[in-house]
Structures are given as structure tokens and as C-alpha cells.
VOLUM-468160 format. One record per residue (C-alpha): x, y, z negated. Coordinates in steps of 0.02 Angstrom, whole numbers, always signed. Each point is the difference from the previous one (the first is absolute). Last residue first. Layout:
[node [X,Y,Z]]
...
END
This chain:
[node [+1366,-1001,+169]]
[node [-179,+60,+37]]
[node [-46,-7,+182]]
[node [-107,-158,-5]]
[node [-66,+51,-174]]
[node [-88,+159,+63]]
[node [-102,-101,+127]]
[node [-33,-137,-132]]
[node [-73,+132,-119]]
[node [-127,+48,+126]]
[node [-41,-180,+47]]
[node [-39,-32,-182]]
[node [-129,+142,-4]]
[node [-70,-78,+162]]
[node [-15,-167,-76]]
[node [-74,+59,-169]]
[node [-135,+107,+93]]
[node [-33,-160,+114]]
[node [-35,-107,-160]]
[node [-102,+133,-82]]
[node [-111,+23,+157]]
[node [-26,-190,+13]]
[node [-60,-19,-173]]
[node [-123,+147,+27]]
[node [-51,-79,+169]]
[node [-58,-169,-92]]
[node [-81,+102,-143]]
[node [-98,+106,+118]]
[node [-58,-152,+100]]
[node [-56,-83,-161]]
[node [-92,+161,-49]]
[node [-87,-2,+165]]
[node [-59,-183,-25]]
[node [-57,+30,-187]]
[node [-98,+154,+46]]
[node [-78,-103,+151]]
[node [-52,-137,-128]]
[node [-60,+130,-122]]
[node [-114,+80,+134]]
[node [-65,-182,+50]]
[node [-28,-32,-188]]
[node [+106,-97,-113]]
[node [+29,-159,-100]]
[node [+186,-46,-19]]
[node [+38,-179,+66]]
[node [+35,+64,+175]]
[node [-88,-103,+135]]
[node [-102,+135,+72]]
[node [+89,-8,+174]]
[node [+47,+184,-18]]
[node [+72,-28,-172]]
[node [+92,-155,+45]]
[node [+78,+82,+158]]
[node [+50,+143,-100]]
[node [+75,-113,-135]]
[node [+94,-97,+127]]
[node [+71,+163,+85]]
[node [+52,+75,-160]]
[node [+87,-164,-50]]
[node [+110,+8,+161]]
[node [+32,+181,-20]]
[node [+51,-15,-175]]
[node [+126,-143,+51]]
[node [+74,+110,+132]]
[node [+18,+151,-118]]
[node [+74,-129,-131]]
[node [+130,-70,+127]]
[node [+39,+170,+63]]
[node [+45,+69,-169]]
[node [+100,-156,-38]]
[node [+107,+37,+157]]
[node [+9,+185,-36]]
[node [+66,-22,-182]]
[node [+193,-2,+30]]
[node [-14,+149,+124]]
[node [-89,+108,-128]]
[node [+149,+3,-116]]
[node [+8,+175,-61]]
[node [-42,-64,-178]]
[node [-155,+109,-21]]
[node [-48,-21,+181]]
[node [+17,-189,+3]]
[node [-83,-27,-173]]
[node [-142,+103,+48]]
[node [-34,-87,+167]]
[node [+26,-174,-83]]
[node [-120,+41,-146]]
[node [-140,+74,+122]]
[node [+9,-149,+119]]
[node [-13,-121,-144]]
[node [-143,+88,-69]]
[node [-90,-5,+171]]
[node [+42,-184,+20]]
[node [-74,-43,-176]]
[node [-152,+122,+8]]
[node [-68,-49,+170]]
[node [-96,-169,-44]]
[node [-77,+85,-150]]
[node [-95,+123,+109]]
[node [-167,-71,-21]]
[node [+19,-21,-187]]
[node [-9,+191,-15]]
[node [+161,+87,-59]]
[node [+19,+87,+167]]
[node [-152,+119,-44]]
[node [-34,+85,+174]]
[node [-75,+175,-26]]
[node [+2,+26,+185]]
[node [+84,+165,-25]]
[node [+143,-86,-80]]
[node [+23,-140,+125]]
[node [-2,+129,+140]]
[node [+125,+112,-89]]
[node [+104,-150,-29]]
[node [+1,-48,+186]]
[node [+35,+184,+43]]
[node [+158,-3,-109]]
[node [+59,-154,+87]]
[node [-31,+73,+165]]
[node [+101,+152,-44]]
[node [+131,-111,-77]]
[node [+6,-104,+162]]
[node [+21,+152,+111]]
[node [+137,+71,-122]]
[node [+102,-162,+6]]
[node [-5,+8,+186]]
[node [+59,+177,-2]]
[node [+139,-46,-128]]
[node [+60,-140,+116]]
[node [+8,+121,+147]]
[node [+95,+117,-103]]
[node [+134,-122,-54]]
[node [+19,-74,+180]]
[node [+26,+177,+63]]
[node [+126,+41,-139]]
[node [+102,-160,+55]]
[node [-18,+28,+185]]
[node [+77,+165,+1]]
[node [-4,+41,+188]]
[node [-42,+184,-24]]
[node [+1,+52,-193]]
[node [-170,-8,-86]]
[node [-69,+163,-62]]
[node [-128,-49,-137]]
[node [-169,+85,+45]]
[node [-104,-162,+11]]
[node [+62,-66,-158]]
[node [-58,+160,-96]]
[node [-170,+1,+81]]
[node [-23,-178,-47]]
[node [+52,+27,-182]]
[node [-120,+143,-20]]
[node [-148,-109,+79]]
[node [+48,-143,-118]]
[node [+0,+114,-149]]
[node [-173,+70,+33]]
[node [-65,-182,+24]]
[node [+83,-46,-164]]
[node [-92,+140,-95]]
[node [-167,-54,+73]]
[node [+35,-174,-56]]
[node [+48,+51,-177]]
[node [-152,+119,-7]]
[node [-118,-141,+52]]
[node [+72,-127,-116]]
[node [-12,+103,-155]]
[node [-168,-63,-79]]
[node [+28,-175,+81]]
[node [+157,-31,-96]]
[node [-26,-187,-42]]
[node [-76,-144,+80]]
[node [+150,-112,+1]]
[node [+13,-14,+189]]
[node [-51,+181,+10]]
[node [+143,+46,-121]]
[node [+124,-94,+109]]
[node [-59,+89,+144]]
[node [+30,+172,-73]]
[node [+173,-53,-70]]
[node [+41,-65,+184]]
[node [-43,+173,+59]]
[node [+111,+89,-119]]
[node [+141,-125,+36]]
[node [-18,+33,+188]]
[node [+2,+184,-37]]
[node [+170,-13,-90]]
[node [+79,-109,+140]]
[node [-60,+124,+133]]
[node [+77,+140,-101]]
[node [+167,-95,-10]]
[node [+6,-28,+182]]
[node [-45,+187,+33]]
[node [+148,+51,-98]]
[node [+113,-133,+83]]
[node [-64,+61,+174]]
[node [+43,+181,-48]]
[node [+176,-48,-55]]
[node [+40,-96,+158]]
[node [-81,+135,+105]]
[node [+91,+152,-61]]
[node [-91,+136,+89]]
[node [-162,-34,-80]]
[node [+78,+5,-173]]
[node [-29,+189,-29]]
[node [-186,-39,+24]]
[node [+0,-82,-183]]
[node [-95,-160,-31]]
[node [+43,-18,-173]]
[node [-164,+42,-72]]
[node [-97,-110,+105]]
[node [-58,-141,-118]]
[node [+12,+118,-153]]
[node [-125,+115,+74]]
[node [+19,+177,-77]]
[node [+31,+102,-155]]
[node [+182,+67,+5]]
[node [+139,-71,-103]]
[node [+99,+127,-94]]
[node [+114,+126,+80]]
[node [+107,+89,-137]]
[node [-24,-156,-114]]
[node [+62,-115,+139]]
[node [+150,+114,+26]]
[node [+43,-6,-185]]
[node [-18,-195,+2]]
[node [+120,-11,+145]]
[node [+137,+109,-92]]
[node [-29,-115,-153]]
[node [+42,-150,+112]]
[node [+139,+78,+97]]
[node [+95,+61,-160]]
[node [+172,-86,+30]]
[node [-5,+57,+182]]
[node [-38,+186,-29]]
[node [+161,+69,-81]]
[node [+127,-99,+98]]
[node [-92,+27,+163]]
[node [-9,+183,-32]]
[node [+186,+0,-18]]
[node [+21,-93,+162]]
[node [-107,+129,+88]]
[node [+113,+138,-75]]
[node [+150,-101,+55]]
[node [-53,-57,+177]]
[node [-32,+169,+57]]
[node [+153,+78,-82]]
[node [+103,-137,+92]]
[node [-84,+52,+166]]
[node [+48,+181,-44]]
[node [+184,-52,-34]]
[node [-1,-92,+165]]
[node [-37,+160,+86]]
[node [+172,+75,-48]]
[node [+117,+11,-143]]
[node [+57,-187,+27]]
[node [-57,-127,-131]]
[node [+99,-133,-95]]
[node [+159,+103,-2]]
[node [-3,+5,-188]]
[node [-18,+192,+17]]
[node [-150,-31,+104]]
[node [-77,-111,-135]]
[node [+19,+153,-114]]
[node [-78,+116,+122]]
[node [-152,-116,+16]]
[node [-11,-8,-188]]
[node [+9,+190,-13]]
[node [-132,+11,+134]]
[node [-111,-109,-111]]
[node [+24,+101,-157]]
[node [-23,+169,+97]]
[node [-169,-69,+72]]
[node [-72,-55,-174]]
[node [-163,+87,+12]]
[node [-5,-22,+184]]
[node [+46,-183,-10]]
[node [-131,-22,-139]]
[node [-126,+81,+112]]
[node [+38,-120,+138]]
[node [-3,-158,-109]]
[node [-167,+52,-72]]
[node [-78,+54,+168]]
[node [+61,-168,+81]]
[node [-75,-104,-143]]
[node [-153,+98,-10]]
[node [-31,+2,+189]]
[node [+24,-194,+19]]
[node [-114,-36,-152]]
[node [-137,+114,+77]]
[node [+11,-91,+167]]
[node [-17,-167,-83]]
[node [-144,+59,-106]]
[node [-91,+70,+152]]
[node [+12,-171,+89]]
[node [-66,-95,-150]]
[node [-140,+138,-11]]
[node [-56,-42,+173]]
[node [+21,+108,+145]]
[node [-84,+157,+55]]
[node [+173,+91,+14]]
[node [+127,-140,-41]]
[node [+101,+24,+158]]
[node [+33,+183,-41]]
[node [+73,-43,-160]]
[node [+122,-125,+82]]
[node [+49,+141,+126]]
[node [+30,+117,-139]]
[node [+119,-106,-100]]
[node [+143,+50,+113]]
[node [-17,+182,-61]]
[node [+73,-46,-171]]
[node [+166,-63,+79]]
[node [-3,+144,+124]]
[node [-5,+123,-142]]
[node [+140,-83,-81]]
[node [+98,+10,+163]]
[node [-36,+183,+10]]
[node [+66,+31,-175]]
[node [+165,-100,+42]]
[node [+27,+105,+151]]
[node [-23,+162,-82]]
[node [+139,-51,-136]]
[node [+114,-80,+135]]
[node [+7,+159,+102]]
[node [-98,+44,+163]]
[node [+48,+24,+183]]
[node [+166,-83,-38]]
[node [-19,-113,+162]]
[node [-2,-152,-117]]
[node [-115,+83,-117]]
[node [-125,+40,+134]]
[node [+16,-185,+75]]
[node [-31,-73,-167]]
[node [-154,+114,-21]]
[node [-68,-52,+169]]
[node [+32,-180,-36]]
[node [-99,+21,-169]]
[node [-149,+84,+89]]
[node [+5,-139,+133]]
[node [+12,-137,-135]]
[node [-140,+84,-98]]
[node [-113,-29,+146]]
[node [-170,+77,+37]]
[node [+93,+148,+88]]
[node [-112,+130,-73]]
[node [-20,-83,-176]]
[node [+188,-40,-1]]
[node [+36,+188,+34]]
[node [-127,+58,-128]]
[node [+83,-110,-135]]
[node [+172,+66,+44]]
[node [-64,+179,-11]]
[node [-75,-43,-171]]
[node [+168,-60,-57]]
[node [+72,+170,+61]]
[node [-125,+95,-111]]
[node [+29,-122,-147]]
[node [+194,+33,+19]]
[node [-29,+188,-3]]
[node [-109,-18,-156]]
[node [+133,-110,-79]]
[node [+131,+136,+11]]
[node [+108,+70,+128]]
[node [-7,-70,+179]]
[node [-109,+114,+98]]
[node [+6,-23,+192]]
[node [+141,+108,+77]]
[node [+91,-160,+49]]
[node [-122,-14,+146]]
[node [+89,+150,+84]]
[node [-84,-8,+164]]
[node [+93,+25,+167]]
[node [+167,-101,-31]]
[node [-90,-129,-106]]
[node [-138,-14,+134]]
[node [+130,-37,+129]]
[node [+85,-126,-104]]
[node [-167,-84,-45]]
[node [-46,-10,+194]]
[node [+162,-105,+30]]
[node [-32,-111,-145]]
[node [-170,-32,+54]]
[node [+58,-58,+163]]
[node [+114,-124,-79]]
[node [-146,-57,-108]]
[node [-119,-20,+135]]
[node [+122,-110,+99]]
[node [+27,-99,-174]]
[node [-190,-28,-18]]
[node [-16,-44,+185]]
[node [+122,-147,-21]]
[node [-99,-73,-151]]
[node [-162,+32,+86]]
[node [+55,-96,+161]]
[node [+67,-147,-108]]
[node [-172,-3,-96]]
[node [-99,+0,+154]]
[node [+106,-138,+79]]
[node [-25,-105,-159]]
[node [-182,+30,+12]]
[node [-8,-71,+180]]
[node [+126,-142,-35]]
[node [-123,-72,-128]]
[node [-110,-69,+140]]
[node [+55,+35,+172]]
[node [+125,+124,+75]]
[node [-28,+104,+152]]
[node [-53,+183,-53]]
[node [+59,-7,-183]]
[node [+155,-100,+41]]
[node [+39,+124,+137]]
[node [-24,+151,-116]]
[node [+107,-78,-134]]
[node [+138,-29,+129]]
[node [-14,+183,+60]]
[node [-2,+74,-179]]
[node [+142,-118,-51]]
[node [+102,+72,+150]]
[node [-19,+179,-68]]
[node [+59,-57,-177]]
[node [+186,+43,+38]]
[node [-47,+185,+46]]
[node [-119,+26,-150]]
[node [+126,-78,-117]]
[node [+105,+151,+6]]
[node [+93,-51,-164]]
[node [+3,+88,-164]]
[node [-177,+67,-7]]
[node [-93,-158,+55]]
[node [+116,-120,-88]]
[node [+29,+37,-180]]
[node [-133,+129,-39]]
[node [-137,-64,+119]]
[node [+23,-189,-70]]
[node [+12,+65,-162]]
[node [-159,+107,+9]]
[node [-88,-157,+79]]
[node [+34,-94,-165]]
[node [-88,+125,-110]]
[node [-167,-75,+43]]
[node [+46,-164,-89]]
[node [+0,+97,-164]]
[node [-176,+62,+27]]
[node [-56,-172,+64]]
[node [+65,-82,-166]]
[node [-101,+112,-104]]
[node [-154,-32,+112]]
[node [+31,-200,-15]]
[node [+8,+17,-188]]
[node [-156,+97,-1]]
[node [-83,-127,+109]]
[node [+42,-139,-123]]
[node [-90,+93,-139]]
[node [-152,+27,+111]]
[node [-15,-190,+32]]
[node [+42,-82,+166]]
[node [-106,-79,+139]]
[node [-158,+87,-72]]
[node [-53,+67,+172]]
[node [+16,+181,-63]]
[node [+161,-32,-84]]
[node [+69,-79,+168]]
[node [-72,+136,+113]]
[node [+81,+136,-109]]
[node [+162,-94,+19]]
[node [-7,-8,+188]]
[node [-27,+189,-8]]
[node [+146,+19,-117]]
[node [+118,-105,+100]]
[node [-32,+86,+161]]
[node [+11,+168,-80]]
[node [+168,-48,-84]]
[node [+55,-24,+180]]
[node [+165,-80,+70]]
[node [-97,-167,+4]]
[node [+152,-99,-59]]
[node [+62,+133,-133]]
[node [-187,+19,-58]]
[node [-30,-193,-20]]
[node [+172,-14,-90]]
[node [-45,+137,-125]]
[node [-183,-54,-29]]
[node [+56,-183,-22]]
[node [+136,+46,-127]]
[node [-123,+105,-99]]
[node [-131,-143,+2]]
[node [+130,-118,-62]]
[node [+45,+118,-135]]
[node [-185,+27,-50]]
[node [-26,-186,-9]]
[node [-91,-118,+123]]
[node [+19,+109,+154]]
[node [+86,-125,+118]]
[node [-147,-75,+90]]
[node [-110,+141,+56]]
[node [+146,+116,+52]]
[node [+78,-153,+85]]
[node [-153,-41,+97]]
[node [-27,+183,+54]]
[node [+189,+10,+55]]
[node [-9,-167,+99]]
[node [-161,+72,+77]]
[node [+83,+157,+45]]
[node [+158,-75,+73]]
[node [-3,+51,+183]]
[node [-157,+114,-13]]
[node [+69,+87,-153]]
[node [+168,+17,+79]]
[node [-65,+66,+163]]
[node [-122,+127,-88]]
[node [+140,+63,-110]]
[node [+127,+18,+136]]
[node [-132,+83,+120]]
[node [-52,+118,-139]]
[node [+180,+40,-47]]
[node [+49,+29,+180]]
[node [-151,+117,+29]]
[node [+43,+98,-159]]
[node [+182,+17,+62]]
[node [-46,+47,+175]]
[node [-112,+136,-70]]
[node [+128,+64,-117]]
[node [+125,+4,+143]]
[node [-129,+99,+103]]
[node [-37,+121,-137]]
[node [+183,+36,-32]]
[node [+53,-9,+180]]
[node [-135,+130,+42]]
[node [+29,+116,-146]]
[node [+197,+18,+27]]
[node [-5,+48,+189]]
[node [-164,+86,-37]]
[node [+87,+127,-116]]
END
């Protein structure tokens, strides 16, 4: 028995490791391109569907696509309706590996011919530079996957001789549901629907099971592939949970439909075989997988928006801080997405603090000012903790620059918020005639900063911001000098003079902080733009 069990377990392990290396290598080699493409080409449900399918085929992992997508939705890079289109595409794209296994892996002993690929890939990984390293990892994974598949076939033939897997129940929907649950459990244990489907294809190829049983196992694997995405969302935001729920509902609906209409699907596959479009082997099972997912796509894609509203009703918005609601821990392992989310949070909190400052210049909002500033302080602490936990890739200058720019922006935001708190606690009335010299420049700084953030064009306003901040500094120093020398026209006591002097210094530094916040936020955007095609 061990002569069959050892090759089976070892072959399955080699296949899993090969798939992981292939997926990790491809994501590292072209991951940023895949992420930018997902974010850019998702305007309509059909475009989102195509993007999801292509991204999954390229990454060779629906899990990689799903986890990235959860980060996109949490960050607000794409809408929930667009995300559903990508998810549906990822389900269809996930069927591509089954075709590769069925048409190449099981018909040709590629394990022998891909051995040099493993060696070349390992050398590239160890000795290569830059993008050659992840390419080598992907090459080694691709080769190892087929070595594992060849070993798995040997083990499956031995198991088929010693254990009659064909005795699994086949008659009726109850039996099919039971086998479907076995396929789901296989995927949950292996944490890879591709490995579960490859094992099923191998079992069918070696005639250890029949087509009816294999089809039910594939349906279970298709549903089980949603589990990883669901696990990622534990403790996550409502946006992440909605994405995972939509993926589960789509795959479960397509799978249950396939089980209910299994005789119809198998009859269609048999008809395609009679037309000589398919062979009566593992390719028929790969075609079945694509067919039932394709039917699910045809049923769901026209109803993406109503489906999105249904999921949103099932998982309504949770009460919480709107400034940090999208900072989901599931994004921390995807630096480009996590940094985009934190950048948006920083922009939102900057606008909130600018609103507080604008009210102070106009003499409004004194009754809510303390609560708003306290709330902003808590949000800034959360954003700081989130940015500090982002996992940056080694030697990735772009993400390093982006995070450094955000940390500088956070530093100035915290100082800006402290200045506003000091002004508020000192009960300074900025509408007094003694502060009229600061209003014009301060209002110009506020208007330029708001416009730059709201139009995503901060870089175009930086020069004007610096000019007004510099002008404010010059006027402030003149006013402080006049106040301290007693030459100011407004009558005041010594205490009043000191208060005017301190406030002038606060106003000067406040303008400086706003200009620097905008500078560093713009730097973060420029770091991304330099690598965006």
C-alpha cells in the first residue's frame, strides 16, 4: 500500500509546491501590472469580467486575484459592482489550469522534459537580478508542478488498484451532493482548488473514478476555492466581507446548478465528444468545469448591479470611523494597494482638518471643534499604525518612497492638528482685527490645498502654496516684531501683546504645515506615477 500512498502524497505535495512557486513568481514578476490593469480596466461589468479572467490566467491563482481584489474594494479603488465582475471572471479564469493539466500534463510526460526548467529557474532565482529572480521562481514552479503531476499519476494508479474509489455513491442528487462535499473538503484541506481538480483529473485519467463522480468532485472544488478569500476577511472591513460573500454566492449557485442539472451537462459534453470536439478523457472533465462556470457567468453577469445591492443588504454598513473604515488588515501584504488606501485616508483627514481651520478663520463651529479634533487625532493614530505595518518588498524603491512620503505627511498632519488644538484651547478669536493680516494668505492656502486634493492635482498647486506660506511667514514676523516693540496700531495690554505674538507664530507654522502636507501627499502620488505605464 505504501508503494502507492507515498508517490500519491509526494506527487500531490510537489504539485502544490509547484503551483505556489508558479503563482508567487508570476505575481512578483508582473503583479504590479496585474494590479494596475485590474484597477484600470473595470469600467463596465463585462470589462471587469474580462480583467478578472485574464488576471487569474496570468497569475495562475484565483486566490491571488481574489485577495488583491478584496484589497482594491477595501481601498475604494473600484466599486463593489466592478468587483463582482472581476470575481465572476476569476472563477472562469480558474478553469484554465484544468485544461493545461488535461491536455498536456496527463498526455505527455512533461515531468521529465521540465526537469531542466527547474534547474534553470533555480539558478535564476539564486543568481539573477531584478525581475529575473521572480521569473526563475515561476519557471521552477512550472517545472515542479509537472514533476509532481507525473508522480501523482503513478500513485493514483496504485491507489486505484488497491482501493476501489468507483464504489463511491453515484445515483441521485443526494450522492452527488455528498461527493461534492468531499471535493469541497479536499480543497479546504489542500487550500488549492487547482490541486483538488488536478487530483480529480488524474483519478479520472487512471480510471480510478468515473465521469459522474469526477464532475461532482470538481463542483465541490469550485465552491471550496472561495474559502481562502473568506478566511482573509475574518476581522476585516464590511467591504472585504461583501467581496468574499459575493464570491461564495456565485460559486455556490453555479455549483448547485451544475449538480441539479448534472445529467444535462454531461449529455452536452457527450454530444461535443460525438462531434469530435472533445475526447472521452480528462479533457471532457475540464470542459465540464468551464461549461458550468460559463453558464453561471451567463446568468449572473447581466444582473451584476442587482446582485451587488442584494449582497449590500445582506451585509449593511457597520458603524465606525469613516476616515479609517477602508484600512483593512488584509491589504497589508499587498503594499501597492495598502499604500493607496492609506493615501486616500490621509487625503480625507487633511480635508477634515482644513474644514476645522476654515471654520476657525471664519469664527464658526466652536461648539463641535474639540470633538472634531479629538476624532481626527484618533484617526491619525490608526493610520500611522496601519502604514507602519505594511509589508514592503525588499529593494522596492517605489513603495519605500511612497511610504516615506506618507510618514512625513502624517508627521505634519499631527503637528497641524496640535496647532489647531492649541489655538482652540487658547480661545483665540481669529476674526479680531489684530489677525486681519493673516486671513488672505491663510484662506488662499486653504483653497489651494482643498482644490489640489479634491481634483487629485496637488502637484500643480505646490508652488502657489509655498509662495503663500512664505508670504505668511514674512508678514507674521513683521507683525510679531511690531507687537513686541509696541508699535502696532491696535491697543493692547502686555498679556494681549504676548497672545498676539504667539498666535502669529501659530498661524505662520500652520500655513507651513499645510504646505508640507500637500508636498508629501503629492510626492506619494509621484512615486506611483513614475512606474505607471
